[in-house]
N, C-alpha and C positions, 0 to 999 in steps of 0.2 A: 764842585761850588756852582750854583743855577745866578746864572744871569739875569737879574732882578726886572735890565731894561727888555729880554724875550721871554720874562717869565710868563706863563698861561695864567698863573694863579692870583685872584683877586682878594686881599684878606681887607679882614674888618666889613664884612656883606651884613647887612639887615633882611633877617629869614621872615616874610609874610605868610609863612604856615603856621603859626600859632599864634596865640595871646601874648603869649613871653616877647616874640618878634627879637630872639636873641640877634645882635649885632657883633658879636666878637666870631662871625664863622672865615672859613676859608676858602673859597671858590675855585676851582678851576676850570675853565674855561676853554681849553686846549683839545677835548674831545666832539664826537657826535652831541655829547648830552653832558650836559654840567652836572660834574661833580664836587658833592662836598668833602674838600681832604683834612678837614679843621673843628671841630667847634662844634659838630652839628650834631642832629640826635639822626632815629631813623624817619620820622617825618620831614625832616627838612631833606634828608639825603634822597628819598622817596619822588618831596616835589621839586625836588630841582633839576634832578636824573630826567621826570616825566614829560615836565614841561619846560622843561630848558631847553627846548629845540631850536631851530630855525624857521618849524612850519612851510618847509618853500612846498610851492602847490597849491597851499591852503588856500578855500575862496566860499565868497559866499552864494549861498544858494535860496530860490523859490521852486515850492513845491518837488524839493530834492535834484533840479536841475539848475548847472553853473551859470552867476550871471555875473555881473560886476557891481564894486560894494554900492555904485551911482543908484542903481536899480533896485538894490537892495534897501538904501534908506529909504528912496522911494515907494515902497513899496509899505513898510512899515508906519510910512506919515503917513501914509491913506488909510491902514485900518486905525489907527490909532483918531488920526482925524473923526470918521465915521463910527467909533466907539462909544457907545452910550457909558459906557464907564471902563476905560484903560484902565489895566492894575500894574505896578511894575515889582516885579520881585526879585530872591534873589540876593541882591545887590551885597555878595561880594567882592568889593571894589577897593581900591587906593584910595583916598581923601580925594584926586582930582575928578574922577570916574563918578566920584560920590555926588560930587557935584555939579557932573555933567545930566547925570540924571536926575536929580531934582531941578534943573533947569526945562528939563524934558515934559516932567510931568506937570509940572507946572501951566508948561505952555498949553500939553496934553488934557489938562481936565484932571488929573488921574488920582491914582492913590499908590502912595508906593510904600512896601512894608519888607523890611528885610528876613531875611530864612528862621532866625532866632528871637525873629520877636516877640513868639507868644509867649515867650518864655521873660524877656529883654521888658517887655511891660510893666509885666508884675514886680518887678524888681525897684523901675522908677515908684513905681505905685505906692513902697514905703518912705521912697525920701520924700515922695507930695504927703503921704501922709506926716509920717516925722522926723524925717530929715536923716540921712547920715552919718557917719564921724567912724572916716576909712584913715588909711594910711598907705602910704607905696611900698613898691618893690624896692629900691633903694630903702624906705627906713626899717623895711624886715632884716634887709645884709645886715644891715648898721648897728641898732640895736638892742630886737627880739632878745629877751631871754625863755619868753615861752612860747609856742606856737601852738592854738588846738584848731586841727582842721577838718571842719563841719561836715559830717558825712560828703568826702573827696578824700583822693589822695593827689589830689591836680596831675601826679605825674600819667596819667591817663590822658589826659589831653595835655599838657606842655611836659612833655618829660625832664628838661633840666631845672627844674625849678628847686628842684634843694642841691644842686650840683654850683647853680648860678648864685643861689638867694639865702641861704640857711647853710649849708656844710662847704659857707667860702672860706680861703685862706685866713683872712685881718677882715678887721668890723672897724671903725672908728672908735666907738666906744665899747664899755663893757657888759656881760662880760666876753669872754672871747667864743667866737662860732661853735667849735663842739661842744660846748658847754650848757650850749642849748637844749631845753625838756622836749619834746616830740608828742603831743597826744592825739590820738584819731578817736572822732567820736563817727559812731557808724565800722558796721563788717562789709565782706568782702570785698574789702580796701587792699590795693597794693600796698604794704607799711616796711615792706623794706626797703626803700629810699629812706624815710624814716631810723634806719639805727644809725647814729655819730660814726665818727670816724675812729673812738677810741673804742666802738663795741657796744655802747649801751644801747640797748633795748627800745621802741618806744612805748608806748603805752597806752592801750586800744579796748574800748570801752566796744565792744564787738554786741551790736545789733540790728537789727533789722532795722534800714535804713529809715523806712516808708513810717519809722515812729519817730524819727526826726524832734517833730512837735514835743513829746513827751517829753527823750531827754531835755533839750532845753528849759521845759516848763521848772523840771525839779534843777535844770542849773540854775535856774534864777529862783527858783523858791529858795533855794538856797543859800542862795547872796542876797535877798534878803530877807536873812534870819528868821526866813516862815516857814513852820512845820513842814516832814512831809513824813503823813500815815505810813506809806508803801517801804519795808524793811529791803525792798530789793529791786528799785523799781529798774524793769526791762533785764531784768533779773541779774541784775548788780549788785552790789551789794551797798547802801544806801550809806558805808562809811567811805568806800570808794568816790562816790560822788561828792559828798562832804570834802573830800583830799583834795580834789579840783578846785573845788569852789578858793579851799584855803590854800592853792597856790598863787589861785588867778589872785588871788586882795594881797598874796606876798607878793608877787609878779612884779618889778622894777617896766618891763613891757613888754606887755603880754600882746598875743595877738590870732585872732577867731578867720581865718581860712575858709573860703567857703565858695564852689563855680555853682551860679544858677543853675546850669546846665546840666547838674546831679542831684536836685534835688524833684521830688516830684512833679510836675507844673502846679497844680492843683494846692502844692504846698508852699511855693516859693517866696512867696510876700510873709505866709503865714511865722516860717524859718526866721526867713532874714527881719524880719521885725523881731522875731525873738533874740538874733543876735544881737541887736540895735539894745535889745533890755540889760545884755548883760554887762555890753562895752559902758550906759548911758554910767548904771550903775560902779561899774568896779573906778570910775574915772573921775568918785566923787573923795577914791582916797589916794589911785593907781595912776597910773597910765594903761591904757588897753584900745585898743583900734581894731577894728574890722579890715579886711581886703578880701572884695569881690574878686575875683578874679573871671578874665572873657577873652572876650577880641577874637576871637578867630573867625576867617572868614571877613575879615572886615566888618563885624559889628559896630567896634567904638568907632570905627574911619565910616560907616553909616548915622547912627544915633548922633554923634559932633556935630558932621554936618547938618543933619534933618532939621538939631537943634538954636544952631545957630543963624540958617537960612529958616525958620521958621518960626522961632520962639518956641515948639515944640518937640517932646519926644517924638517917637517915631508911631507911623501909623496914622499920618494925618492924610484931606482928602481936599484936594483943588478944583473938586468939582464946578464947586459953586462959583472960584474964581477967585476965593480968598481960602487960607489955609485954617480946618478945621478938624478938629485932634479930636479922634473917640479909637481908642485902642481897642474898645471888645469891636464895634460895629465894621472899624476899618480893614479886619484882619483878613490876611491875602487868605485863606484855606475858610474863612467863612465867608468871602464873597463870593467865592467858586460853586461852593458846596449851595449856596443860595439861592446861584443863578442869578446874581446882581452884576456882573462883569461878563461880557463878553471878547473879552481881548486883554490876555493877559502875555506880559513881556517880562522874558527873564530876562537877569543880567548880572552873568558872573564872573568876573577877570581873573577871580584867585583860584577858585576850584572847580576841579575839573571834573567830579567825583559825585557832585550829588546830582542825581537828577531833576529836571524840573518838572513839573507836577506834567498830566499829560495832557491838561488844558491851556499849556503853555501855546499858541502860535508862532509867537516870535521867542526865539532865545538869541542870544549874545552874549557868545562862552568862546574859551578855548577850543582852540580843533581839534585837543586833546581828550574832550568827552568824549565816552564813548555813549552816544545819544539810544534809550530804547526803543524811541520812537522818531522819523523826520518831524521833526516841524515845517508849519506853510513857510517860516523865513528864518533861515539861518544866518547868522552872523561871525564868523572867526575873530578873535579878539589876543592881542596880545596879552601879558601878565606883568602888575607890575612887578620891580623886584628883580625880576627877570628877564625881558626885554628892554621895559625903558624905567624911566626916574617916577617916584614917586612916594607921599607920605602915609605912613600905619601909624594909628594911636593903641600904642599897650598895654595890655588887658586891663592893667589897674590905674588908667586913664593920669600916670605921671609922667610921662613923654609921648611925641612927637618922632619917630623914628624917622632918617629919610630913606629910600628906598634906591638900588641902583641900579641903571642896567646891562648886564652880565653878557646879552648875547642880542642882537641885527636880527630882525622878522621884519618881513614886509606887510606883517599886519596892523593894522591900526589898534591905538588903544579903546579903552570902554569909556574912557571922554571925549574921544576922536569924535567915537561913532555916535553917541546922544548929541552931540553939537549939531553932527551932521545930520541928523532925524530933525531934529530941532527946525535948524534951517528949512528944511525940506516941508516942513509942518507948517511954517510961518509962508513960504511960498504956496500952499495949497490953498492955505488960509487967505490969501491977499486976495 
């Protein structure tokens, strides 16, 4: 029997490697790399193993040559100070890391942009235009009797969704989770997890997901009791569409689930707007909610911190001395493509696989990131939830999970690096 006082296994660990932020992991810290021994998924296992090392010998570099961290901080401050418009991109950070970068961007007069905000700002536009009616993962777990997955299987990005929130052992309200009805809208999806524990197959409306606006328009028309002239929209008999509309009306608590990143970018706001139309119609006579899932790579950490510190969504510029929100103009890809920025600072503590843009002259990231090209300045950082404590917004916006420190490292956090550069910047300005 293992002596708990000497055990190297840490229980109730929250995972920062996808938007579900599952907090039931057990991680063995005794080996050279961290090992998930219970509660994990392939993404968690790979993330903790790859990034959960001590990073012995990792250090800062300028033009590929080893320098002290202080020298690297001073060089970044110099570059940012002399920049016409610095752009801070990446932003795969925990809450405190994002707060630090926001302070730096404010002091530098720069633009802040998350690597997924091209999708995010389109989702935000729906909130601005018509509002959202959404629920949480806990509500799905305890109340949902009909779950419609719109253009996503969820599990491709968040593999434990069904395990933790759909086919859970028990729920606070009727019906029992095993009786839930699962419907997929769209083809080329992994529908196997939608099979119930007693073997019932999910219902699949198989069509090209690029035609999702047509599918949602059909569903909205039927719910509004408007005529649909096509006998087989998207090649699917109208009777099946009508049966789905009737099932949604009859459900006690239906949920339409989507992941904006699985939609075509040009259709994000169109599709979510149509989903919200379904929700509004159904809530006249029953209960229906939407559930937009995201949060990968600190996406919600970034947007939440950005909102409470500026009052605006992501993509705000501090160039004028006050925050100015413009989701189109302030996109980092557009600013780079149009030559409107001369300094791109890539900051990512949670992702060591995504390559920074070729124009990034400063990269602040884990040393496990295998760079395709050497930036002018590289500063290695530790990872929240692995090397230091932090906080992580779950993908449904329903909870903020505490991240634990599992392995000591000599590397600073992204928050520490951002604060040090901000201090150097003020010294340059003095």
